[in-house]
N, C-alpha and C positions, 0 to 999 in steps of 0.2 A: 628640509633637508634634503627633499628628493628620494628617490630611490636606488638604492646600490645596486651596482650591476658588476659583473668582471669582463674586463678585456684580454681575452686571450690571442695568444701571439700564433700566426698560421704563416710558417715561414715559405709554407708553397703558394699563399693565397694571390691570385693577381699577377702571377708570374707568368702564366703560359702563352698567353696572346703576345707580352711585352718581348717576351724571348724572341718571339718568331721572327721580329721586328730587325731589320737591318740597323747598323749604328748610320749611317747615311739618313734614314728615315728618320731616326730618332733625332739626330741633329738638327732636321727642317721641319721637327714640330713645334707647333707655339708652344711657351712655358706657359703655365696656369699660375697664376700669383695665389698665394696662400691666404685662405679668407681672414678677415680678422677674427680675433676672440672677442668676447663681451668686454674684457677689460680694454681691449684697445680700442674698440669702436667708442667707449667710454671717454677716452682719452682723447680721442681726433673730436668727439662732440666737444668735449670741453676746450681744447686748443681752438676750433673754430667760433667759441662762443666768448674767447678771450676771459675764461673763466683762471682767477689766480696770473693772469696778464697771461694767459696761453703757455706757461710754465709748465715743466714738468720735472718733478723732483721727489724721488722714491727713496727707498730706505731698506737696508735687510736690519731686522733688528733682534738678532741671537740673544739668548739667554745663555751668560757663562757659566752653566751646571752640567755640560756633558759635551761630547766630542759630536760634531754635526755628522747627520746621514743623509742618505740621499733623497730622503723628502726635504731636505733643507736646501739640496742642490736645485730640486725643483725652484725652490721660491728665490734662491739667488739668481737662478738663470732668468726667472721672470724679471725681479726687480731692478737688476743690472741692467738685462736687454730691453727694457721698456726705456729706460735711460738714455740706451743707445740708439736706439730706433727714433726718438723722439728728440735727439739731441738735447740732453737734458741733463741730471747730475743726479747720482746716486750715494747714499750716505753709508756708511757700516757703521751701526749703532748698538752698543752691548747693552740690554737692558739689565742692569746688576744690581737689581733692588734685595735679592735675598742672600745675604752673606753666611748665610749655613750651610748652601750648598755652591756657592760661587767659588772658582778658584784660577788662578792665573795662568795654570796649565791649559784651561780650559781656552782660556782668552788667545792665548798663542798657536792653538791648533786651529782655532776657528781663522786668525789672519792668515795663516798657512793654506788652509782649505779655500777660502774665494781669491786668494791670488793664483792657487796652482788652476782651480778653476778657469784661471782667465780674464779676470774681471778686477778693475781699480777704482776704488772707492774715491770720492771727493774728500778732498784736505785730508786732514789726520782724522783715524776712527775715535769716536764718537761714544761717551757714556753718560746711562743716564744720571748718574753718579754726579756726572758734571752736572746737573742741575738741583742737587738736592736743596741748595739755600733756596732757590728761586719755587721748588715746588712746596717748600715748607712755607714762606712769603703766602704763597697762594692758599695753603691749607687754612694757614690764621685770616685770610680775606672770606673764606667761606665759613668759617668760624664767626666772624663780624657780622657778615650776613645774615648769621642764623640758618645757614644751610649746612652746617657743622656742629656735630657734639662730642664730648667726650662719654664712653660708656665702660660699664665696670661687668657686663654680663660674662659669663665664661663661654668658652667654644659652644660648648654644648648647650647652653641656655639660649644663644644666640640663633643656632639651628632649627631649637625646638621654636622662638617666636616668631620665626620668619614664615610659619606657614607652610603651605604646598602649591602648587601651581593650581590648584582648583580651590584654594581655600587661604583668605587674605590673612596677613600677618598681623602680630601684635605690636604695638609702640611698646619701645624700651621705657621701664620707668625713669631712667636717665635722660630722655628723648627730649625734654624740656627746660634743661638747663638754662639758665642765662649765658647769653653772648660772654659776657665778664667771668664767668665762671667755669665755661668751657676753656676759654681763652687761658686762663690759670692754668689747669689742669693740663693742657697743652704742652704748656710752656714748662711744667712740671716732669712732664713725661721728655720731652727732650732734654731736661737737664740731669736724668736717671733718677729721678725721685722714686720710679715704680719698677717693680719686676715684670717679668715677660708674662704675658697672659692678665695684667692686673689692671691694665687701662688699654685701650683701644679709641682710634678717632672712627667715626662713621658719618659719611654721608646723610644730611637728612632730605630723602625723597618722596616716599612713598610705599608704606609698608601693604599697600592693597594692590599695587602693582601688578597685573599680569606676568611682566616680566621678572622673574628673582633676583634679576641681578640689580633692579631698580628699587629693590627694599634695604634702605641704607646700606650700602655697601661699607665695606672696610677701607679705609684709605690710608690708614697709619697703624702698625703695632711697634710694640716694644721689643727690640733684641739687644740684648746686650752682648753683640758678637762683635770682632774686626772685620772691618771691610778691607776686600783685596785692593783697594783704591785708596779710601777715603780713613782707614786705619781705625783709631778710637772716637773719632770725631763726632760719631752718632751712635746714639744708640734706640732708636725710633728709625723706622725704613718705610718707605711710601709702598702702599700694594701699586702691584703693574697695572690694572686699572685706571687709576690716579695719574701714573705716570705715564702709560702710554702717547694718550693725545697731547698732553701738554709738552710733552718730548719733541714730539711730531710739528706742533706748533713752534715753538721755540729755534728750531731747523729751517722752518719755511718748506715742509715736508706739503707737497699738494696730493699726493695721492699714496694713500697709506693703505698699503694690501697685506691682507692677512688672510689666514686659512678659514675655513667656513664653520670652526666653531665659535670662531670670535663675534659673529655674526649678532648674536643676542647680547652680544657686549656693547654692540654700537650704540643704542639711545645712551648711555651711560658715557660714553667716549663723547658724545656731542654735548651731553648735558653738562660735564665737566668745563667744556671751552665756552656753551655759552655762558655759564652762570661766574666765567672767570676773565673772559678775554672780552676787548671793547672795540678793536678792530673789525673791517669788513673781512679781513684774509681768515679764512678756514682751510685746515686740511680735513681731508674728506675719505671715510674707510670705506674700501671694497673687500668683499670677501672673496675667494675661491676655493675649491675642493682640495684638500691636501693629497698627500701621494700615499697610495695605500696599494700596496706590493702583495702577492703570492709568494707564501713560503718565506715570509718574514716578518718580523717584529720590527716597529719604528717608534716606538716608547722610548726614550731616554731613560725613564725607570727600570724597565726590561733590561734594556743595553748594559746600564750599571749592573744591575743583578747578575749577568753574565759575566762581568768583569770582576766583581767583588768574588763572587763565588768560585773564581776560576775556571770556570766551564770554556774560557776562549783565553786566547794569551795575551788578550789586553785590548782598548779600543781599537787598534791598527789589525786586530787579528782580519787575516782576508777573507775570513770569511763573514766579517759583519758587515754590516750594511753602511758602516758610517764612510765618510770620502776618503778617511787615511785607511779606512780596509779596503775599500776598492783600488785606492792608489798602489796598496802595498802589492795586492792581488795582481796587478797588468793594467787596470782600465787605465783610458787616456780621458784628458779633459774633453776633449773632441767628443769621445763617445759618450759622455755624460750629458754633454750638452745635447749632441742629436738627438739622445733619450729622451730628454725634457723636452725637446721642441716635436718629436713625435706625440708624445703623451697628449701635448696641450693643455689648454688652459678649462676646467669644466665649472658648472656651478652647481652642482650635485657631485655626492660620493661616489665614488666607483672604485675597482679595484681594479689593477694593472699586472697582466701576468709577468713575472721576472724574468723568462723567456725574453722579452723584449728588451729587456737591458743588455742579455745576454747577447743578442742579435747585435745589437749597437756597438759594442765591443768589438764582436768580430767581426763586423762590416767595415770598422775602422782599421783595427790591424791587418783586415785583407791587403788594406792599399800599401800599408807603410813598415810593415814589420819582415826583416829578413828571414830567410826561408834556412834552418842550418839541420844537421845531423845529430840525432841523440836517440840512444837506446835506451829505454827505462828497464825491461828486464833480458839482459843479454843470454845470449846462448852463440859460444863459438863457432865461427865457420874457418876450417882451414881448406885454401885449396892447393890440392896435391899436385898441380900440374904448373901452380905461378913459382916461378925462380925463388927460392930463398934467399933471405937478405935484399932482396928489390924492394923499392919504395918508388910508387909512381905519383907523379901529379896528376890530381884530374881536376877537371875547371868545371864548374856548376855554379849554376844562375844565382843571384842572390833574390830575388822575387818575380816571378813573372808578370805579375801585375804592374811593376813600374821598372822597366829595362834600364832606366837612368841609375840605379841602385848597382848595376854592373854584376861583375862576376866574381869569383874567389877560388883559389886553390886549396883542395883536401888532399890528404894521403892517403892512397891506395897500395896495400900491402898483401903478403898471402895469407896473415892472419886476420879474420874481422870479425864484428858482434852485428848480429841480426837480433830483432825482437824475438822472444822466446813463442808467442803465440804467431809469427810470421811463419813456422813451420807444424805442420800437422805429420804423423806418422802415417796414421790411416784417413786421408782426409774423404769428405764425401764430393758428392758430384757436385760440379762449377765452385770447386775451392783453387784460386789462382795464384796461392802462395808454396810455398815451397814444402814439396814431398819427398819421399825416395822415388828417385828416377824421372822427376820434374824438374822445370827449367824456370828460372824468374831472371827478371833483369835487375841489377843492383844499380841505381839511382846515377845517373851520370856518369856509369863505368861500363861493367860486362854482363853477357848473360852467365848464369851459373847454373850449372846441373847437381842435384845431390846424388852421391854414389853410396855414402855409408852412414850410419847411424850409430856412434860410440855412447855406450851407457856405464854408469857408474855399478857398484855390487848391489845397489837398491833397485836397480831397473829405471834410473833417471837418467836421462838424456842430458850429456854433458858436451860433445863435440858432433859436428857436421862435417864431414868431411864432402868435400865439393870439388868438381872440377870449373874450370873457365873457358870460355872460346875467346881467345885471343883477338878473333877479325870482327868481335860484335862491340867492340868501345864507342860508347857513344860520340856523335860526331864524325864517326870515320866513315860513316857514307853504307855501311852495313844494313841489308834489307830483312836482314832476321828479325822477326818478331813474337815477341810473349806478351801474355797475356796480364802477366803480373810483376808489379815494381816495386822492390822492396828499399826501405833504406838502411844504412849502416855506418859502421866508424870503425876504422884501421885499429885494430888490438893495438898494436906496438905506440902508436899515438893518442889514443884515447886520454881523455881526462876524466877523472872517478868526479862525481857530484851528487849533490843529496838533491832531491825533487819533491817536490810535496804537492801531492794532487789533492786540491780543494774542491768542495763540493758542496751543495747547498745545506745551509747549519740545519733547517727544519725539514722534516717528512711529511707536514702535514702543509695544506695551502692556506689554512688560516688557523698557524698555532696559537693567535691570541687571541683568538675570537671566543674561546671556549670556557662559557662563564665556570662552570664545575671543574675545571680541570686547570691544572698548571701549566703555562705554556711551555717550560721546560721539560714535560713528558715528553715534547714532540723534536727533540734535538736528534739530529740523525746522527748516529752513531758511526756512519762511514763518511762523514763531513771531512775527515783531513785521513788521509793515507800517506805516509812516508817512505819514501824508496833513497835505499842509502848506497844501493849498487849501481847506478845509473853511469853510462858511459858517453860522453860526449866526445865531437871533433874538435880537434886541438885549436882553432880559431876562438874558443870562447873563453879561452885563457885570461884575456883582458877585458870582458864585458864590464860594464858599468850597472852599480844600482839603479833599479828601474827599468833597465835596457828590457823593451820587448822585442820577442823573438816567434816564430812559428818554429817549431818542433818537427820535420816534415813527418804528415800522415798521421801526429798524436794531437796535434793543439798549439794553443798559443801560450807562452811562458813568459815570467817578467824571473828578472833576477832581484832576488831579495835584498833589502839594502843592509842586512847581516852578510852576505855574500863577501868573501876574500876568495885572491886567488889562491889562497893554500886549502879553504874550503868552499868551493862554489855551492850556492845554494839556490834553486829556482823554485818558482810558485807556480801553477799552473792556472791559468788566467781562467779557460775555457777550453772544453775538447773543440776538434774542428767538426762534430758532428752532435746535433741534440741528443742526447741518450737519455735524460731524465724519464721522459713521456714514455719510452718504452719500458725502463726499470721498474716503475711504477704502476704498472698497468696490471 
């Protein structure tokens, strides 16, 4: 499997020399084509050798037993991306062989996630259940060839007689039944004669194989469960290892790409095909390292545990690593595709720093998210020399990174809101925000000076009395400068909003890797903070669900899908600055 290592994201690494270059120098530099990963190199060799007629046909085969997460996104980008790069095709196939855990809800969520990421599968979605009749015929074929038998051992007995990696297993006492008897018993299994666990079908391979997966693996088990697509037609269901390779064969897949844990399953994948298929064509399985990410768990079982125990709000909770959770938090398809491209494809396990994912979304949103004014913890500012009742129109740019996004008009009046932490009554040296007797500029507006601090009976600051300099309006040609610039919102025009500040769900770098501790012990108690008194500029009255915005100086935010004009709700995607590392030192 190789040595596990951690890839840390360093936002300043390699930037200094590049930043010194002019734009013209960068434009004239030769572009470096990205080197091929090992899967791309293999595919290009297959194309040169005309293997499978030089065609590229991949598939993404999720099990519909949960919502997809960021690790699946990496696989989606890989499989669909390879098909796009080599002008091939990619199927979406649901490996729905376990009716105990599969639901239509999961199928719908997977379809939505793949489309949202920007990919289109070949034809209609495929299902392993479409092939149940053919798989059953193939199982009978193996029985007739003496390559499969019906066993009556319990699960514990099978585990015991399989031996260990250093000790050969023992043959089942039912291993040498005749093909006729096995065929009769298997058909009785299909007809519902036996209870769950009473009979199974096993492949007859080699109980002394050094590969434990080759020691007479289970092919079919009895399950008296209704299937989400086939209903009650079947009471026996094929195992994944028996289904996977044959499904690839039926669909004409040329490159079956799996994560690294399936490497030891590959001999079994090939054994089934070699004993069932008589054509020259064969799909081929290749493995790559799955995505492991710091401060995250990727196990569907553990994610389901969080949902069932109501430790999160659901599969699409913005703290979850699910694609639907990332979408609700404000991540964009482009940011996830870019992240998948940056981390690359490896042959050995590694851990990716979650900061790289956070950087990817900031990098994308910096180009496209409009800047708006929002005050999350407001304190009122009264301009004592500004005319009462007057409202002024202030023009401000929407995104300095993209001038084509234009400008907008926001109201300015005598009473404003600024952030409470942008004022300090007794500031230290080099404090450039507002303080008694000090000046700051209000973004796109005027320079103001704090004249008086109003407190309540408890000594808490309630209002700041300030003056403004009417000659310092932005764009007026004034040469007066101050070091601090603050965002603000006109009190008379402010919208009320609920703002949810999301942080990492876990406060440990490897929450799922502690053998003697429950991963839930590492849940971050500060992963969600809800602010109900936020004040926003009036242009946000008509925002749409999932719309991405930058709150000036605060971070990137997304409109929650449950937000309404009557109750605006925003989710923080990421702050502007990386604060986690400092917080946990």
